[in-house]
Every structure is written in C-alpha cells, then in structure tokens.
PAVOVO-62632 format. One record per residue (C-alpha): residue in three letters; z, y, x; residue number from 0. Coordinates in Angstrom, 2 decimals. Layout:
// PAVOVO-62632
('ALA',(Z,Y,X),NUM)
...
//
This chain:
// PAVOVO-62632
('MET',(-171.43,97.51,27.57),0)
('GLU',(-169.82,96.61,24.25),1)
('ASP',(-167.45,93.65,24.02),2)
('ARG',(-168.85,92.71,20.60),3)
('LEU',(-171.77,93.49,18.33),4)
('ASP',(-172.40,93.06,14.60),5)
('CYS',(-174.07,89.78,13.65),6)
('LYS',(-176.56,89.42,10.78),7)
('CYS',(-174.15,86.98,9.08),8)
('GLY',(-171.53,89.75,8.76),9)
('SER',(-169.31,88.47,11.55),10)
('LYS',(-169.27,89.55,15.22),11)
('LEU',(-171.22,88.53,18.31),12)
('TRP',(-168.73,88.30,21.20),13)
('GLY',(-169.95,89.37,24.64),14)
('TYR',(-169.80,87.41,27.88),15)
('LYS',(-171.23,88.33,31.27),16)
('GLY',(-172.47,86.11,34.05),17)
('ASP',(-173.58,86.76,37.60),18)
('THR',(-177.00,88.07,36.61),19)
('GLY',(-176.92,88.80,32.89),20)
('TYR',(-174.99,88.70,29.67),21)
('ILE',(-174.90,86.84,26.38),22)
('TYR',(-173.43,87.52,22.93),23)
('VAL',(-172.26,84.61,20.75),24)
('CYS',(-171.36,84.45,17.04),25)
('TYR',(-168.74,81.77,16.45),26)
('LYS',(-169.33,81.85,12.68),27)
('CYS',(-173.08,81.16,12.39),28)
('GLY',(-173.90,80.05,15.96),29)
('ALA',(-176.35,82.86,16.70),30)
('TYR',(-176.59,84.12,20.26),31)
('LYS',(-178.71,86.48,22.31),32)
('GLY',(-178.76,87.41,25.94),33)
('GLN',(-180.55,89.33,28.63),34)
('GLY',(-181.01,88.88,32.35),35)
('LEU',(-180.30,85.15,32.20),36)
('HIS',(-182.50,82.51,33.77),37)
('PRO',(-185.12,81.28,31.24),38)
('MET',(-184.14,77.66,31.92),39)
('LEU',(-180.55,78.44,30.89),40)
('MET',(-181.75,79.85,27.57),41)
('GLU',(-183.94,76.75,27.06),42)
('LEU',(-181.04,74.41,27.82),43)
('THR',(-178.68,76.20,25.44),44)
('MET',(-181.28,76.04,22.66),45)
('THR',(-181.52,72.27,23.21),46)
('ASP',(-177.74,71.79,23.45),47)
('PRO',(-175.69,74.76,22.17),48)
('THR',(-172.43,73.12,23.26),49)
('LEU',(-173.54,73.73,26.86),50)
('LEU',(-173.00,77.45,26.34),51)
('LEU',(-169.46,76.88,25.06),52)
('GLN',(-168.73,74.60,28.02),53)
('MET',(-169.98,77.26,30.44),54)
('ILE',(-167.71,79.87,28.82),55)
('ASP',(-164.81,77.41,29.01),56)
('MET',(-165.54,76.72,32.72),57)
('GLY',(-165.59,80.44,33.52),58)
('VAL',(-169.31,80.71,34.29),59)
('PHE',(-169.40,83.49,31.70),60)
('LYS',(-166.50,85.95,31.54),61)
('LYS',(-165.53,87.85,28.38),62)
('ILE',(-166.75,91.42,28.35),63)
('GLU',(-163.81,93.80,28.11),64)
('ASN',(-164.32,97.33,26.79),65)
('GLU',(-163.04,99.94,29.18),66)
('LYS',(-160.84,102.48,27.44),67)
//
C-alpha cells in the first residue's frame, strides 16, 4: 500500500489506515477517498470534514508507512 498518491490538484493524497480500511487525504484541496470504512463514517466526514482531521490527531487513523 502506498503512503501517498497523486491528487488531481497537483499535490499529494496522504494515506492513513484504520482498523478496517484506509483513507487518503489531500491537505491542499481537501479531497479524500477511502475504502473499507463504515459508510456512516464517510457520511459524517462529508458533513464535517474536520472530524477526519480530529480522528487522525486522536490516532484512530495511523499514517501509512512505505516498507523499504
């Protein structure tokens, strides 16, 4: 799994993994995408995007590290 992906805005989507899925976030344009996450979580983050940042800050999502 990659630690970051290219974003449509030209910046990077940074990867984070949770217990059951993962999410990529662009800190420049605010875009994000994920897979394997509970649908309610995606709905909540669309309503309040700061919730996602709070969950990263609290350690619910951990940064994806590329294995070398």
